[in-house]
PAMIVO-907020 format. One record per residue (C-alpha): x, y, z. Coordinates in pm, 1 decimal, always signed. Layout:
<sites>
<px = X&py = Y&pz = Z> $
...
</sites>
This chain:
<sites>
<px = +15087.9&py = +11841.6&pz = +17569.0> $
<px = +14738.6&py = +11966.8&pz = +17482.2> $
<px = +14600.4&py = +11938.7&pz = +17130.2> $
<px = +14616.4&py = +12316.5&pz = +17093.8> $
<px = +14981.0&py = +12326.5&pz = +17202.7> $
<px = +15065.3&py = +12040.6&pz = +16966.8> $
<px = +14903.4&py = +12226.7&pz = +16676.4> $
<px = +15102.6&py = +12537.7&pz = +16761.9> $
<px = +15426.8&py = +12342.3&pz = +16775.8> $
<px = +15356.3&py = +12181.0&pz = +16438.5> $
<px = +15283.4&py = +12520.8&pz = +16287.8> $
<px = +15611.7&py = +12660.5&pz = +16417.6> $
<px = +15794.3&py = +12363.2&pz = +16264.1> $
<px = +15624.3&py = +12425.7&pz = +15930.1> $
<px = +15725.6&py = +12790.3&pz = +15938.6> $
<px = +16084.6&py = +12698.9&pz = +16027.2> $
<px = +16095.7&py = +12438.9&pz = +15748.1> $
<px = +15964.5&py = +12694.4&pz = +15499.4> $
<px = +16233.5&py = +12944.9&pz = +15594.6> $
<px = +16500.9&py = +12678.3&pz = +15548.6> $
<px = +16370.3&py = +12624.4&pz = +15195.2> $
<px = +16380.1&py = +12998.7&pz = +15139.8> $
<px = +16746.3&py = +13005.8&pz = +15240.5> $
<px = +16825.1&py = +12723.1&pz = +14996.9> $
<px = +16654.4&py = +12905.3&pz = +14710.1> $
<px = +16851.7&py = +13217.3&pz = +14795.3> $
<px = +17164.6&py = +13052.0&pz = +14655.6> $
<px = +17017.4&py = +13044.7&pz = +14304.5> $
<px = +16693.5&py = +13241.7&pz = +14279.4> $
<px = +16607.3&py = +13529.7&pz = +14512.7> $
<px = +16269.5&py = +13605.6&pz = +14344.4> $
<px = +16168.1&py = +13242.7&pz = +14399.0> $
<px = +16264.8&py = +13273.8&pz = +14764.3> $
<px = +16041.1&py = +13581.4&pz = +14799.6> $
<px = +15759.1&py = +13391.5&pz = +14629.7> $
<px = +15803.5&py = +13115.0&pz = +14886.5> $
<px = +15767.2&py = +13363.6&pz = +15172.8> $
<px = +15446.0&py = +13514.8&pz = +15034.9> $
<px = +15295.8&py = +13176.2&pz = +14947.5> $
<px = +15374.7&py = +13052.7&pz = +15297.8> $
<px = +15198.6&py = +13352.0&pz = +15451.5> $
<px = +14880.3&py = +13284.5&pz = +15253.6> $
<px = +14896.2&py = +12915.9&pz = +15347.5> $
<px = +14998.2&py = +12927.2&pz = +15713.0> $
<px = +14835.6&py = +13240.8&pz = +15857.6> $
<px = +14478.7&py = +13145.9&pz = +15959.4> $
<px = +14217.6&py = +13333.5&pz = +15758.0> $
<px = +14460.7&py = +13452.8&pz = +15489.6> $
<px = +14367.4&py = +13415.4&pz = +15123.4> $
<px = +14625.7&py = +13637.5&pz = +14954.6> $
<px = +14962.6&py = +13776.9&pz = +15053.0> $
<px = +15224.1&py = +14014.0&pz = +14918.9> $
<px = +15558.2&py = +14161.5&pz = +15016.4> $
<px = +15613.5&py = +14532.8&pz = +14964.1> $
<px = +15950.6&py = +14698.3&pz = +14981.0> $
<px = +16124.6&py = +15027.8&pz = +14917.2> $
<px = +16326.5&py = +15009.3&pz = +14595.7> $
<px = +16657.8&py = +15171.6&pz = +14513.2> $
<px = +16470.5&py = +15474.4&pz = +14375.7> $
<px = +16290.3&py = +15522.7&pz = +14706.4> $
<px = +15954.7&py = +15415.3&pz = +14564.6> $
<px = +15749.8&py = +15147.4&pz = +14740.3> $
<px = +15683.7&py = +14845.6&pz = +14516.8> $
<px = +15548.1&py = +14492.1&pz = +14529.6> $
<px = +15836.1&py = +14244.8&pz = +14548.0> $
<px = +15615.0&py = +13934.5&pz = +14536.3> $
<px = +15245.1&py = +13847.4&pz = +14555.3> $
<px = +15036.1&py = +13533.2&pz = +14554.2> $
<px = +14744.7&py = +13677.0&pz = +14357.4> $
<px = +14659.6&py = +13970.7&pz = +14135.0> $
<px = +14413.9&py = +14100.7&pz = +14396.4> $
<px = +14695.1&py = +14147.6&pz = +14647.2> $
<px = +14898.9&py = +14337.8&pz = +14388.7> $
<px = +14598.0&py = +14554.2&pz = +14300.5> $
<px = +14540.1&py = +14656.8&pz = +14660.1> $
<px = +14911.1&py = +14734.4&pz = +14692.3> $
<px = +14892.8&py = +14947.7&pz = +14376.0> $
<px = +14599.4&py = +15141.2&pz = +14522.5> $
<px = +14829.2&py = +15249.1&pz = +14803.7> $
<px = +15128.8&py = +15317.2&pz = +14578.8> $
<px = +14923.2&py = +15550.0&pz = +14359.9> $
<px = +14812.1&py = +15746.2&pz = +14664.5> $
<px = +15135.5&py = +15702.1&pz = +14858.6> $
<px = +14918.8&py = +15635.1&pz = +15159.5> $
<px = +14740.6&py = +15347.1&pz = +15328.9> $
<px = +14800.0&py = +15073.8&pz = +15588.0> $
<px = +15118.3&py = +14949.6&pz = +15419.1> $
<px = +15277.7&py = +15294.0&pz = +15442.2> $
<px = +15162.3&py = +15324.3&pz = +15802.5> $
<px = +15325.7&py = +14991.7&pz = +15883.6> $
<px = +15659.5&py = +15080.8&pz = +15726.1> $
<px = +15672.0&py = +15438.6&pz = +15852.4> $
<px = +15579.6&py = +15360.7&pz = +16212.0> $
<px = +15710.3&py = +15002.9&pz = +16239.5> $
<px = +15371.0&py = +14892.6&pz = +16361.9> $
<px = +15117.0&py = +14622.5&pz = +16279.1> $
<px = +14796.2&py = +14741.9&pz = +16114.4> $
<px = +14478.8&py = +14534.4&pz = +16113.9> $
<px = +14159.8&py = +14618.8&pz = +15927.7> $
<px = +13873.5&py = +14391.9&pz = +16034.2> $
<px = +13627.4&py = +14520.7&pz = +15775.5> $
<px = +13733.6&py = +14753.4&pz = +15497.1> $
<px = +13373.7&py = +14865.6&pz = +15451.3> $
<px = +13367.7&py = +15000.4&pz = +15806.4> $
<px = +13723.9&py = +15128.8&pz = +15846.4> $
<px = +13760.3&py = +15506.6&pz = +15801.4> $
<px = +14132.5&py = +15563.4&pz = +15860.1> $
<px = +14230.3&py = +15580.9&pz = +15491.4> $
<px = +13922.3&py = +15696.9&pz = +15296.8> $
<px = +14074.7&py = +15689.3&pz = +14948.4> $
<px = +14231.8&py = +15348.9&pz = +15009.0> $
<px = +13897.2&py = +15222.0&pz = +15138.2> $
<px = +13702.5&py = +15359.2&pz = +14842.1> $
<px = +13939.3&py = +15230.8&pz = +14573.2> $
<px = +13994.3&py = +14897.8&pz = +14747.2> $
<px = +13620.7&py = +14829.1&pz = +14764.6> $
<px = +13571.3&py = +14932.9&pz = +14402.7> $
<px = +13851.3&py = +14720.0&pz = +14260.9> $
<px = +13864.5&py = +14411.6&pz = +14484.6> $
<px = +13642.5&py = +14190.9&pz = +14703.2> $
<px = +13896.3&py = +14215.3&pz = +14986.3> $
<px = +13757.0&py = +14305.6&pz = +15328.2> $
<px = +14019.7&py = +14204.4&pz = +15588.8> $
<px = +14372.7&py = +14344.5&pz = +15585.9> $
<px = +14673.2&py = +14265.9&pz = +15803.0> $
<px = +15002.5&py = +14452.2&pz = +15755.0> $
<px = +15317.2&py = +14352.7&pz = +15942.4> $
<px = +15657.0&py = +14524.2&pz = +15924.9> $
<px = +15958.5&py = +14333.3&pz = +15798.3> $
<px = +16260.5&py = +14470.1&pz = +15978.2> $
<px = +16595.7&py = +14400.0&pz = +16133.0> $
<px = +16730.9&py = +14556.5&pz = +16451.2> $
<px = +16799.2&py = +14891.4&pz = +16281.9> $
<px = +16536.1&py = +14954.0&pz = +16015.1> $
<px = +16210.9&py = +14854.3&pz = +15848.7> $
<px = +16279.7&py = +14738.7&pz = +15494.2> $
<px = +15938.4&py = +14614.9&pz = +15388.0> $
<px = +15596.9&py = +14489.3&pz = +15488.2> $
<px = +15412.7&py = +14159.5&pz = +15476.7> $
<px = +15062.3&py = +14228.5&pz = +15344.6> $
<px = +14793.6&py = +13966.5&pz = +15417.8> $
<px = +14440.0&py = +13986.1&pz = +15279.3> $
<px = +14107.5&py = +13805.1&pz = +15289.3> $
<px = +13774.1&py = +13848.0&pz = +15114.1> $
<px = +13596.5&py = +13781.9&pz = +15445.7> $
<px = +13540.2&py = +14051.7&pz = +15704.6> $
<px = +13690.6&py = +13977.5&pz = +16047.9> $
<px = +13907.4&py = +13703.1&pz = +15897.5> $
<px = +14198.5&py = +13754.6&pz = +16137.0> $
<px = +14121.2&py = +13669.9&pz = +16498.6> $
<px = +14368.7&py = +13688.6&pz = +16788.0> $
<px = +14514.6&py = +13345.5&pz = +16707.6> $
<px = +14573.4&py = +13448.1&pz = +16346.7> $
<px = +14727.4&py = +13771.4&pz = +16470.6> $
<px = +14974.5&py = +13577.8&pz = +16687.9> $
<px = +15068.4&py = +13341.2&pz = +16403.8> $
<px = +15114.4&py = +13635.1&pz = +16167.1> $
<px = +15347.9&py = +13805.2&pz = +16414.4> $
<px = +15558.5&py = +13490.0&pz = +16446.6> $
<px = +15560.7&py = +13442.8&pz = +16069.7> $
<px = +15665.3&py = +13803.6&pz = +16006.2> $
<px = +15954.4&py = +13763.3&pz = +16251.1> $
<px = +16080.6&py = +13454.5&pz = +16066.9> $
<px = +16023.2&py = +13622.3&pz = +15731.3> $
<px = +16216.3&py = +13930.6&pz = +15843.9> $
<px = +16517.5&py = +13717.4&pz = +15934.3> $
<px = +16498.9&py = +13524.6&pz = +15607.6> $
<px = +16454.7&py = +13831.6&pz = +15389.4> $
<px = +16726.9&py = +14024.9&pz = +15567.4> $
<px = +16958.2&py = +13732.6&pz = +15492.8> $
<px = +16851.8&py = +13745.1&pz = +15125.9> $
<px = +16921.7&py = +14117.8&pz = +15107.6> $
<px = +17260.1&py = +14073.6&pz = +15270.9> $
<px = +17341.8&py = +13793.9&pz = +15028.0> $
<px = +17243.7&py = +14007.9&pz = +14729.4> $
<px = +17456.7&py = +14292.9&pz = +14860.8> $
<px = +17747.0&py = +14056.3&pz = +14918.8> $
<px = +17721.2&py = +13908.2&pz = +14568.9> $
<px = +17695.5&py = +14256.7&pz = +14417.7> $
<px = +18004.4&py = +14362.2&pz = +14613.3> $
<px = +18194.0&py = +14057.3&pz = +14486.2> $
<px = +18092.3&py = +14132.9&pz = +14128.2> $
<px = +18197.7&py = +14495.8&pz = +14166.2> $
<px = +18532.4&py = +14396.7&pz = +14315.8> $
<px = +18589.2&py = +14151.1&pz = +14031.2> $
<px = +18515.8&py = +14401.4&pz = +13753.4> $
<px = +18732.8&py = +14667.6&pz = +13918.9> $
<px = +19011.5&py = +14410.7&pz = +13951.4> $
<px = +18988.2&py = +14335.8&pz = +13581.0> $
<px = +18999.5&py = +14704.9&pz = +13494.2> $
<px = +19304.6&py = +14754.9&pz = +13715.8> $
<px = +19475.4&py = +14464.8&pz = +13541.1> $
<px = +19411.7&py = +14621.9&pz = +13199.9> $
<px = +19560.7&py = +14954.6&pz = +13309.2> $
<px = +19859.2&py = +14785.0&pz = +13476.3> $
<px = +19937.0&py = +14589.1&pz = +13160.9> $
<px = +19878.2&py = +14876.4&pz = +12922.1> $
<px = +20078.6&py = +15137.4&pz = +13114.9> $
<px = +20322.3&py = +14919.9&pz = +13311.3> $
<px = +20212.1&py = +15059.5&pz = +13647.3> $
<px = +20139.6&py = +14894.3&pz = +13979.3> $
<px = +19798.1&py = +14811.2&pz = +14127.0> $
<px = +19785.7&py = +15117.0&pz = +14352.5> $
<px = +19861.5&py = +15353.8&pz = +14064.3> $
<px = +19600.0&py = +15183.1&pz = +13847.6> $
<px = +19331.8&py = +15213.6&pz = +14115.7> $
<px = +19417.9&py = +15578.8&pz = +14179.7> $
<px = +19375.8&py = +15642.2&pz = +13808.2> $
<px = +19032.9&py = +15476.6&pz = +13806.5> $
<px = +18921.2&py = +15685.1&pz = +14102.9> $
<px = +19042.6&py = +16006.9&pz = +13941.3> $
<px = +18864.9&py = +15925.4&pz = +13615.2> $
<px = +18547.5&py = +15844.4&pz = +13809.4> $
<px = +18555.4&py = +16184.7&pz = +13979.0> $
<px = +18640.5&py = +16377.2&pz = +13662.3> $
<px = +18370.4&py = +16211.7&pz = +13452.1> $
<px = +18113.6&py = +16191.0&pz = +13734.1> $
<px = +18081.5&py = +15823.4&pz = +13650.5> $
<px = +18048.2&py = +15557.6&pz = +13924.8> $
<px = +18368.6&py = +15361.5&pz = +13967.3> $
<px = +18206.0&py = +15024.3&pz = +13895.3> $
<px = +18045.1&py = +15157.2&pz = +13574.5> $
<px = +18371.8&py = +15308.3&pz = +13456.2> $
<px = +18552.9&py = +14981.9&pz = +13526.3> $
<px = +18286.8&py = +14784.9&pz = +13337.6> $
<px = +18319.1&py = +15015.1&pz = +13036.9> $
<px = +18694.3&py = +14972.0&pz = +13033.8> $
<px = +18672.3&py = +14593.2&pz = +13058.1> $
<px = +18409.7&py = +14573.2&pz = +12782.9> $
<px = +18610.7&py = +14804.2&pz = +12557.7> $
<px = +18913.7&py = +14577.9&pz = +12601.8> $
<px = +18717.7&py = +14291.8&pz = +12446.0> $
<px = +18731.4&py = +14384.5&pz = +12075.2> $
<px = +18433.4&py = +14325.4&pz = +11849.5> $
<px = +18513.7&py = +14188.5&pz = +11508.6> $
<px = +18334.8&py = +14344.8&pz = +11211.2> $
<px = +18262.8&py = +14150.9&pz = +10890.8> $
<px = +18596.5&py = +14266.5&pz = +10740.5> $
<px = +18789.4&py = +14139.2&pz = +11038.6> $
<px = +18861.3&py = +14484.2&pz = +11178.1> $
<px = +18866.5&py = +14517.1&pz = +11559.1> $
<px = +18761.8&py = +14834.0&pz = +11736.4> $
<px = +18739.5&py = +14923.3&pz = +12098.9> $
<px = +18433.7&py = +15107.2&pz = +12227.8> $
<px = +18627.4&py = +15310.5&pz = +12483.7> $
<px = +18988.7&py = +15337.8&pz = +12585.2> $
<px = +19183.3&py = +15419.3&pz = +12894.5> $
<px = +19340.0&py = +15768.7&pz = +12895.5> $
<px = +19667.4&py = +15816.6&pz = +12715.3> $
<px = +19829.5&py = +15984.3&pz = +13015.2> $
<px = +19784.4&py = +15782.7&pz = +13334.7> $
</sites>
């Protein structure tokens, strides 16, 4: 094996090892796992000095999920304020965007102007983070040097973004799974309260929760949480116990 091939193999092993660490952190600390991904990008992609992950939040707004340096976050904010720039291009079109020299690039004039005013960054590389159905974020890689990302760096960045996409998709699925478990648990508790209070079965209790959710325009999980919290009385200094909310008198 040539020296170049050996270096490439070692790099792939380092990326794979990093993603295994990311998966381990996912069990206890998702933000830390995202920090690991961004730090790995800045360390392992040749020419990179800073990195960030941008994503679309629940409100539909694009935001920085993690960054290795304030400069990366600033250049992300420049795009968020304008709702335009290479990051948006990457996520909208599922394509890689490379800027070799921000001083010379004319594709996003306002991004260029603000980026040059507020940061020393000159090279930009944006890679989509996606699964087989959708783009859910972007890996943003930056350098203060112009022409920092050559073809070799481009190839490494593509491989890294693929691994990062798989890891982050797993994190998102885990978060969704844990949220679903928590929702199921709180709804189960609320059903139990109604069953005990009104001597009805589980199906009747769940139907009641659904009807209340529709009538009050309140999400089912929120209504269930309110009911569970109200069933845990708070003692006042005189020893009196009051419930914040109650289930309806006529189930």
